[in-house]
Structure formats: C-alpha cells, structure tokens
C-alpha positions as CSV (number, residue, x, y, z in Angstrom):
1,X,9.5,-20.6,-4.0
2,X,11.2,-22.1,-7.0
3,X,7.8,-22.8,-8.5
4,X,7.2,-19.0,-8.7
5,X,10.2,-18.3,-10.9
6,X,8.4,-19.1,-14.2
7,X,5.6,-16.6,-13.3
8,X,8.0,-13.6,-12.7
9,X,7.4,-12.4,-16.3
10,X,3.7,-12.0,-15.6
11,X,2.7,-8.4,-15.3
12,X,-0.7,-9.0,-13.7
13,X,-1.7,-11.0,-10.6
14,X,-2.0,-14.8,-11.2
15,X,-5.6,-14.7,-10.3
16,X,-6.5,-11.6,-12.4
17,X,-9.9,-12.3,-14.0
18,X,-9.8,-9.5,-16.6
19,X,-12.2,-6.6,-17.2
20,X,-15.9,-6.3,-17.9
21,X,-15.5,-7.1,-21.6
22,X,-12.4,-9.3,-21.5
23,X,-11.3,-12.4,-19.7
24,X,-7.7,-13.4,-18.8
25,X,-6.9,-17.1,-18.7
26,X,-3.6,-17.8,-16.9
27,X,-2.1,-21.2,-16.7
28,X,0.2,-23.9,-18.2
29,X,0.2,-26.3,-21.0
30,X,2.2,-29.5,-20.7
31,X,5.3,-29.6,-22.9
32,X,6.9,-26.8,-24.9
33,X,4.7,-25.0,-27.3
34,X,5.1,-22.1,-29.7
35,X,2.6,-19.2,-30.2
36,X,1.7,-20.7,-33.6
37,X,0.8,-24.0,-32.0
38,X,-1.3,-22.4,-29.3
39,X,-3.2,-20.3,-31.9
40,X,-3.6,-23.4,-34.0
41,X,-5.1,-25.3,-31.0
42,X,-7.6,-22.5,-30.4
43,X,-8.4,-22.3,-34.1
44,X,-9.0,-26.1,-34.2
45,X,-11.3,-26.4,-31.2
46,X,-12.8,-22.9,-31.1
47,X,-13.0,-21.7,-34.7
48,X,-15.8,-19.2,-34.0
49,X,-13.7,-17.1,-31.5
50,X,-13.4,-13.5,-32.8
51,X,-10.5,-12.1,-30.8
52,X,-7.8,-13.8,-28.7
53,X,-4.3,-12.8,-27.7
54,X,-1.8,-15.3,-26.3
55,X,1.4,-14.3,-24.4
56,X,3.9,-16.9,-23.5
57,X,5.3,-15.9,-20.1
58,X,8.0,-18.6,-19.9
59,X,8.9,-22.0,-21.2
60,X,10.8,-24.8,-19.5
61,X,11.3,-28.5,-20.4
62,X,8.0,-29.5,-18.8
63,X,5.5,-26.6,-19.2
64,X,4.6,-23.6,-21.3
65,X,3.4,-20.8,-19.0
66,X,0.9,-18.5,-20.7
67,X,-1.6,-15.7,-20.4
68,X,-4.5,-15.6,-22.8
69,X,-6.8,-12.6,-23.2
70,X,-10.1,-13.0,-25.0
71,X,-13.6,-11.5,-25.1
72,X,-15.6,-12.3,-21.9
73,X,-18.3,-14.0,-23.8
74,X,-15.9,-16.3,-25.5
75,X,-13.8,-17.3,-22.4
76,X,-15.5,-20.7,-22.0
77,X,-14.9,-21.7,-25.6
78,X,-11.2,-20.5,-25.5
79,X,-10.6,-22.3,-22.2
80,X,-12.2,-25.5,-23.5
81,X,-10.0,-25.3,-26.6
82,X,-6.9,-24.8,-24.4
83,X,-7.9,-27.6,-22.1
84,X,-8.1,-29.9,-25.1
85,X,-4.4,-29.2,-25.5
86,X,-3.6,-29.8,-21.8
87,X,-4.2,-26.4,-20.3
88,X,-4.4,-26.2,-16.6
89,X,-4.8,-23.2,-14.3
90,X,-2.2,-22.6,-11.5
91,X,-2.4,-24.5,-8.3
92,X,-4.6,-23.0,-5.6
93,X,-1.7,-22.3,-3.3
94,X,-0.3,-20.1,-6.0
95,X,-3.5,-18.1,-6.3
96,X,-4.3,-17.5,-2.7
97,X,-2.6,-18.2,0.7
98,X,0.9,-18.1,-0.6
99,X,2.0,-15.9,2.3
100,X,-0.9,-16.8,4.6
101,X,1.3,-17.6,7.6
102,X,3.3,-14.4,7.2
103,X,0.3,-12.1,6.8
104,X,-1.5,-13.7,9.7
105,X,1.5,-13.1,11.9
106,X,1.6,-9.5,10.9
107,X,-2.2,-9.1,11.5
108,X,-1.7,-10.5,15.0
109,X,0.9,-7.8,15.7
110,X,-1.2,-4.9,14.5
111,X,-3.5,-4.7,17.6
112,X,-0.5,-4.6,19.8
113,X,0.7,-1.4,18.2
114,X,-2.7,0.3,18.3
115,X,-2.2,2.2,21.6
116,X,1.2,3.3,20.4
117,X,0.0,4.4,16.9
118,X,0.0,8.2,17.5
119,X,3.3,8.1,19.4
120,X,4.9,6.1,16.6
121,X,3.6,8.6,14.0
122,X,5.1,11.5,16.0
123,X,8.4,9.8,16.4
124,X,8.5,8.8,12.8
125,X,7.7,12.3,11.6
126,X,10.1,13.9,14.1
127,X,12.8,11.5,13.1
128,X,12.3,12.1,9.4
129,X,12.3,15.9,10.0
130,X,15.5,15.7,12.0
131,X,17.2,13.6,9.4
132,X,16.2,16.0,6.7
133,X,17.3,19.1,8.7
134,X,20.5,17.6,10.2
135,X,21.7,15.8,7.1
136,X,25.3,17.0,6.8
137,X,25.0,18.7,3.4
138,X,21.8,20.4,4.3
139,X,23.1,21.7,7.6
140,X,26.3,23.1,6.1
141,X,24.5,24.6,3.2
142,X,21.9,26.2,5.4
143,X,24.5,27.6,7.7
144,X,26.4,29.1,4.8
145,X,23.2,30.5,3.1
146,X,21.6,31.9,6.3
147,X,21.7,35.7,6.5
148,X,19.9,37.2,9.5
149,X,17.7,40.1,8.5
150,X,15.4,42.4,10.4
151,X,12.4,40.9,8.7
152,X,13.4,37.3,9.6
153,X,14.0,38.4,13.2
154,X,10.6,40.1,13.5
155,X,8.8,37.1,12.0
156,X,10.6,34.7,14.4
157,X,9.7,37.0,17.3
158,X,6.0,37.0,16.4
159,X,6.0,33.3,15.9
160,X,7.6,32.7,19.2
161,X,5.2,35.0,21.1
162,X,2.3,33.3,19.5
163,X,3.5,29.9,20.5
164,X,4.1,31.0,24.1
165,X,0.7,32.6,24.3
166,X,-1.0,29.6,22.8
167,X,0.6,27.2,25.3
168,X,-0.2,29.4,28.3
169,X,-3.9,29.7,27.3
170,X,-3.7,33.5,26.8
171,X,-5.0,33.3,23.3
172,X,-8.0,31.3,24.4
173,X,-8.7,33.9,27.0
174,X,-8.4,36.7,24.4
175,X,-10.7,34.9,21.9
176,X,-13.3,34.1,24.6
177,X,-13.5,37.8,25.7
178,X,-13.6,39.5,22.3
C-alpha cells in the first residue's frame, strides 16, 4: 500500500486512457525532474508535437510521477519521447487487480444475500424511517408542534378506513362489481 502514496494526487484512475481526441499517459520517470526538463525532453525527441500538457503528481528521491495529456494522434510520439528519458507506465498490479481478493470475496457473498434482498430492503427502509421519526429532536419538536384539528382527524379516519378495507379485500370486491 505504501507504493500507492505517490499516486494519491492523481485525479483520474491510473489506467485512464483519455477521451476520443486526447490521450493520457500516466507513469514515472527515473530520478527527479522538473516540468521544464520534461517539456525539454518532449521537445527534443518529438519536436512536431502540437499540444501537450504535463502535470507532475509527486516527486520522491527515486522517481517523478507524472500525467501527460496530448492529442490522441500524437500519443505514440509523446510516449516514445518520454521513454527516451526513462518513462515507464505503472506496474500491472497497480492498474488492475489491486483489490482482486477483496472484491472476489464480496462477489462470493452476494448470492448468499439474494433470497434475503427484499427483507433487507424493508428492514433498512423501516430502520431509516424509525431513526428519522424517533430522533430525539424530531420527536420533541413534532410533539410540541402538533395541533390536532378536525381536518387532520378526518383525513386520518379516511386513511385508516381505506387501509382496513384494502387489507380485508373489500375494495377489490367493490372495484370488481362496479
């Protein structure tokens, strides 16, 4: 995990390829280099490159970690120029499979929860609703703010009757006959 620390400043995934019109080259150059020296390296070995942007992610005593954005058609020329200066892409383990064991363990557990999926959803929603309603400040505020009125009583009565009739099948009987 210590080898991931230099990449923490990177704002895109390490294996990000770029867009349709741009390419992103992410990797390291041996030694410590400045932006000027990297631009000079690209200018020396790929003078015909139109547009390139270099961002140094981090520098330590052994490597300079960088991300280079260039036009997609010029990516090979830029990469060759960088390789002339010692550029290397990150190791394969950093690109894929970093957490392969952990994700495979989770994927093995998912089928075990499939029969319980709906029950877990109901419990989660019910629990979230109960926490929201019974949170001490909410409960106290609602008790203080609640003022029973005739309109609220009538609405609650209609809602209760409708629920009882729905559960007993009376509404189904009424809908099927009319």
